[in-house]
C-alpha positions as CSV (number, residue, x, y, z in Angstrom):
1,X,130.7,100.2,139.3
2,X,128.5,101.9,136.6
3,X,125.0,102.2,137.0
4,X,122.6,99.8,134.5
5,X,121.7,103.4,132.8
6,X,125.3,104.2,131.2
7,X,125.4,100.1,130.9
8,X,122.4,100.1,128.9
9,X,123.7,103.6,127.1
10,X,126.6,101.7,126.6
11,X,125.2,98.5,125.6
12,X,122.4,100.0,122.6
13,X,125.8,101.7,120.7
14,X,128.3,99.1,121.4
15,X,125.5,96.5,119.8
16,X,123.8,99.4,117.2
17,X,127.6,100.0,116.1
18,X,128.9,96.1,116.5
19,X,125.9,95.4,114.2
20,X,126.7,97.7,111.4
21,X,130.2,96.6,111.5
22,X,128.8,93.0,110.7
23,X,126.6,94.3,107.7
24,X,129.7,96.4,106.9
25,X,131.8,93.2,106.7
26,X,129.8,91.2,104.4
27,X,129.1,94.5,102.0
28,X,133.2,94.7,101.1
29,X,133.3,93.1,98.7
30,X,130.2,96.3,96.9
31,X,133.3,98.6,97.2
32,X,130.4,101.1,98.9
33,X,130.9,102.7,102.7
34,X,128.3,102.1,105.4
35,X,127.4,105.6,104.8
36,X,126.8,104.9,101.1
37,X,125.0,101.2,101.9
38,X,122.9,102.8,104.6
39,X,122.3,105.6,102.3
40,X,120.9,103.6,99.3
41,X,118.5,101.2,101.9
42,X,117.4,103.7,103.8
43,X,116.0,105.4,100.4
44,X,114.3,102.1,99.2
45,X,112.8,101.7,102.5
46,X,111.0,105.5,102.6
47,X,107.5,105.5,100.5
48,X,107.5,108.7,98.9
49,X,111.5,109.2,97.2
50,X,112.8,111.1,100.4
51,X,114.7,114.9,100.6
52,X,118.0,114.6,101.4
53,X,116.9,116.7,104.9
54,X,115.1,114.2,105.4
55,X,117.8,111.0,104.5
56,X,120.4,112.8,106.5
57,X,117.7,113.1,109.3
58,X,116.9,109.8,109.2
59,X,120.9,108.8,109.0
60,X,121.6,110.3,111.2
61,X,124.0,112.9,109.8
62,X,124.5,116.5,109.1
63,X,122.7,117.5,105.5
64,X,126.4,118.1,104.4
65,X,127.3,115.1,105.0
66,X,124.0,113.1,103.2
67,X,125.1,115.9,100.0
68,X,128.5,114.6,100.0
69,X,127.0,110.5,99.9
70,X,124.6,112.2,97.8
71,X,126.8,113.1,95.2
72,X,128.8,109.6,94.7
73,X,125.8,107.9,94.6
74,X,124.3,109.8,91.6
75,X,127.7,110.1,90.0
76,X,128.1,105.8,90.2
77,X,124.3,105.6,88.7
78,X,123.0,104.2,91.8
79,X,120.6,107.3,93.3
80,X,119.7,109.8,90.7
81,X,117.7,113.4,92.1
82,X,114.7,115.4,91.4
83,X,113.4,118.2,91.8
84,X,110.4,118.7,94.0
85,X,107.5,119.6,92.6
86,X,106.4,121.9,95.7
87,X,109.5,123.0,96.0
88,X,112.2,124.4,93.5
89,X,114.7,124.1,96.4
90,X,114.1,120.6,97.3
91,X,115.8,117.9,95.6
92,X,114.0,113.8,96.3
93,X,116.3,110.6,96.1
94,X,115.5,107.9,94.5
95,X,117.1,104.5,93.3
96,X,117.9,103.6,90.5
97,X,117.9,100.5,88.4
98,X,122.3,99.6,89.6
99,X,120.6,101.2,93.1
100,X,118.0,98.5,93.4
101,X,120.2,96.3,93.0
102,X,123.0,96.9,95.7
103,X,120.0,97.7,97.8
104,X,119.1,93.5,97.4
105,X,123.0,92.8,98.3
106,X,122.7,95.0,101.1
107,X,119.0,92.6,102.0
108,X,120.0,90.1,101.9
109,X,122.9,90.4,103.7
110,X,121.1,92.1,106.2
111,X,118.9,89.7,106.8
112,X,122.1,86.7,107.0
113,X,123.7,88.6,109.9
114,X,120.1,89.1,111.1
115,X,119.4,85.4,111.8
116,X,122.9,84.9,112.4
117,X,122.9,87.2,115.0
118,X,119.1,86.5,116.6
119,X,118.1,82.7,115.5
120,X,119.0,81.5,119.1
121,X,117.4,83.6,120.9
122,X,115.2,83.0,122.8
123,X,111.4,84.9,120.6
124,X,109.8,85.8,123.5
125,X,112.4,88.0,124.7
126,X,113.6,89.1,120.9
127,X,109.8,90.4,121.0
128,X,109.8,92.5,124.6
129,X,113.1,94.1,123.5
130,X,111.9,94.7,120.5
131,X,108.9,96.8,121.5
132,X,111.0,98.4,124.3
133,X,113.5,99.8,121.4
134,X,110.6,101.2,120.0
135,X,109.0,103.0,123.0
136,X,112.4,104.3,123.8
137,X,112.5,105.9,120.0
138,X,108.8,107.2,120.3
139,X,110.2,108.9,123.3
140,X,113.1,110.2,121.7
141,X,111.2,111.4,118.9
142,X,108.7,113.0,120.9
143,X,111.3,115.4,122.6
144,X,112.3,117.0,119.5
């Protein structure tokens, strides 16, 4: 029999994966991989243009993987790289108008999935679970 901690871990991983796949199915018409639309969404949500390294860390992938994803997005006209003013080796990423338009679609579809999946959930339970997951994330980040 699994411990509650093991069940929680499996449920967390499975739910996160299923959530991304649900959004991915809704975005199939864009012709973008999950890695591509996630890179666009993460870039759009940053306050300042992120470096490729920061974007890779936020996406949970290695730098070379993110470089390949960004290469495809730059070639497709969704993203641009600009040199950092403080470090010539660092490239900062920003969305082009076409990339911003893709992000708007990603956001709208993700919002529709959120409404479908969370629409019937008790708001108090949602609040409690959200606070709990944010606390776990803070604990994880403090380990690094």
